[in-house]
C-alpha positions in Angstrom: -11.4 -3.8 -17.8 -9.8 -6.9 -17.2 -6.5 -5.2 -18.0 -7.0 -3.2 -14.9 -7.5 -6.4 -12.8 -4.3 -7.5 -14.1 -2.5 -4.3 -13.7 -3.8 -4.7 -9.9 -2.4 -8.1 -9.6 0.9 -6.7 -11.0 1.1 -4.1 -8.3 0.0 -6.6 -5.7 2.9 -9.0 -6.6 5.3 -5.8 -6.8 4.5 -4.6 -3.4 4.7 -8.2 -2.0 8.2 -8.4 -3.3 8.8 -5.6 -1.0 7.0 -7.2 1.9 9.0 -10.3 1.5 12.4 -8.0 1.6 11.0 -6.7 4.8 10.3 -10.0 6.2 13.8 -11.5 5.2 16.1 -8.9 7.0 16.9 -8.6 10.6 17.4 -4.9 10.4 14.4 -3.1 10.2 15.8 0.0 8.5 17.5 -2.3 5.7 14.1 -3.8 5.4 12.2 -0.6 5.1 14.6 0.5 2.4 14.3 -2.7 0.5 10.7 -2.4 0.6 10.9 0.6 -1.6 11.5 -1.8 -4.8 7.9 -2.5 -4.7 6.5 1.1 -5.2 9.4 1.9 -7.5 8.4 -0.8 -9.9 4.9 0.0 -9.5 5.5 3.8 -10.4 7.6 2.8 -13.5 5.3 0.1 -15.0 2.1 2.3 -14.0 0.6 -0.5 -12.3 -2.8 0.0 -10.9 -2.1 0.2 -7.1 -5.0 1.0 -4.8 -2.9 3.4 -2.4 -1.1 5.0 -5.4 -4.5 5.7 -7.3 -7.0 6.5 -4.6 -5.8 10.3 -3.8 -6.7 11.4 -7.4 -10.4 10.5 -7.2 -11.3 14.3 -7.0 -9.6 14.7 -10.5 -13.1 13.2 -11.9 -11.4 11.2 -14.4 -14.1 8.9 -16.3 -14.1 5.4 -15.3 -11.7 6.1 -12.4 -13.8 4.6 -9.6 -14.5 1.4 -11.4 -10.7 1.3 -12.3 -9.6 1.7 -8.8 -11.9 -0.9 -7.3 -10.9 -3.4 -10.2 -7.3 -2.8 -9.3 -7.9 -3.2 -5.7 -9.4 -6.7 -6.6 -6.2 -7.1 -8.3 -4.1 -6.2 -5.7 -5.9 -8.5 -3.3 -5.3 -11.2 -5.8 -1.6 -10.7 -6.3 -0.8 -10.1 -2.8 -2.5 -13.0 -1.5 -1.1 -15.4 -4.1 2.3 -14.1 -3.2 1.8 -14.6 0.2 0.5 -18.1 -0.2 3.4 -18.9 -2.4 6.0 -17.7 0.3 4.1 -19.3 3.3 6.3 -21.9 4.0 9.5 -19.7 3.7 8.4 -16.5 5.4 5.5 -17.7 7.5 7.2 -17.5 10.7 8.2 -13.9 10.3 4.7 -12.9 8.8 3.0 -14.6 11.9 5.0 -12.5 14.3 4.4 -9.3 12.0 0.7 -10.0 11.9 0.2 -11.0 15.7 1.5 -7.4 16.6 -0.8 -5.6 14.1 -3.9 -7.6 15.1 -3.2 -6.6 18.8 -3.6 -3.0 17.9 -6.9 -1.1 18.5 -9.1 -0.3 15.6 -8.6 3.7 16.0 -4.9 3.2 16.3 -4.8 1.1 13.1 -7.2 3.8 11.1 -4.8 6.6 12.3 -1.6 4.8 11.3 -3.3 4.0 7.9 -4.3 7.6 7.4 -0.6 8.5 7.6 0.6 6.0 5.3 -1.9 7.1 2.8 -0.6 10.6 2.9 3.0 9.3 2.7 2.3 7.2 -0.2 0.1 9.9 -2.1 3.4 12.2 -1.5 5.7 9.6 -3.1 3.7 9.0 -5.8 2.6 12.3 -6.6 6.4 13.3 -6.6 7.2 10.5 -9.0 4.2 11.9 -11.3 4.7 15.4 -11.2 8.4 15.9 -10.5 9.9 12.5 -12.1 11.8 11.6 -9.0 11.8 8.7 -6.9 12.9 10.9 -4.0 9.7 10.7 -2.6 9.5 7.0 -2.6 13.2 6.0 -1.3 12.7 8.4 1.6 8.6 8.3 2.3 8.2 4.6 2.2 10.8 3.8 4.6 9.5 6.6 6.8 5.8 5.1 6.9 7.5 1.5 7.6 9.6 2.7 10.5 6.8 4.8 11.8 4.5 1.8 12.1 2.2 3.0 9.6 -0.3 0.8 7.8 -0.4 0.1 4.1 -3.3 -2.2 3.1 -1.6 -4.1 0.1 1.2 -4.9 2.1 -1.1 -6.2 5.1 -2.7 -8.4 2.7 0.5 -10.1 1.8 1.6 -10.4 5.4 -1.7 -12.0 6.6 -1.5 -14.3 3.5 2.0 -15.2 4.1 1.1 -15.8 7.8 -2.0 -17.9 6.8 -4.0 -15.6 8.7 -7.4 -15.5 7.1 -9.7 -14.6 10.1 -12.5 -12.0 10.3 -10.2 -10.1 12.7 -7.7 -10.0 9.7 -10.6 -9.1 7.3 -11.7 -6.4 9.5 -8.2 -5.0 9.9 -7.6 -4.8 6.1 -10.9 -3.0 5.8 -9.8 -0.3 8.3 -6.5 -0.1 6.7 -7.9 0.5 3.2 -10.3 3.3 4.7 -7.4 5.1 6.3 -5.2 4.9 3.4 -8.1 6.3 1.3 -8.8 9.1 3.8 -5.0 10.1 4.3 -4.3 10.3 0.5 -7.6 12.1 -0.4 -7.2 14.5 2.6 -3.6 15.2 1.4 -4.7 15.7 -2.2 -7.3 18.2 -1.1 -4.9 20.2 1.3 -2.7 20.5 -1.9 -5.5 21.7 -3.7 -6.8 24.3 -1.0 -3.1 25.4 -0.4 -3.0 26.4 -4.1 -0.2 23.9 -4.8 -2.1 21.6 -7.0 -4.0 22.5 -10.3 -7.1 20.9 -11.5 -10.2 19.4 -9.6 
């Protein structure tokens, strides 16, 4: 069980590195492409990333739900620690990003998170089934440039901004729900379209 938490911490750190790249460059497109290092590394290491695993819950693997939430705990620890470590150097950029996020309505945040969940599922599923990073290097910049919301990246941004308010917590909860809904929805669409085997 503890290994799943540490695997989640690793995933949180890797996504945070991608987030730090995004905060470091003036060109949003370059930052979005640089962000892909996070998910590419997560996939190659097999790290326990909530958004990368939640879409597979219908496969009914024994222990999948506890593993998912242990990983999520690790994601939170890893991303918050990374954000706090970079607070002094990335804080200003992170605050600007977070201010814009917190100005969004809850409904808008949820919809953005659903589409992010779909794109992350596509990226991870293509890596898992087709052994290609093409879905990552295209899909991840697409979700960032579209303004979609990724829960673990947002944990990092809020920590790097020093933003630990109730409003930020609610934002993260909405994004987690949206990411999960998007990934699970896309998984079921694939299954009922006859394009996915198994449960």
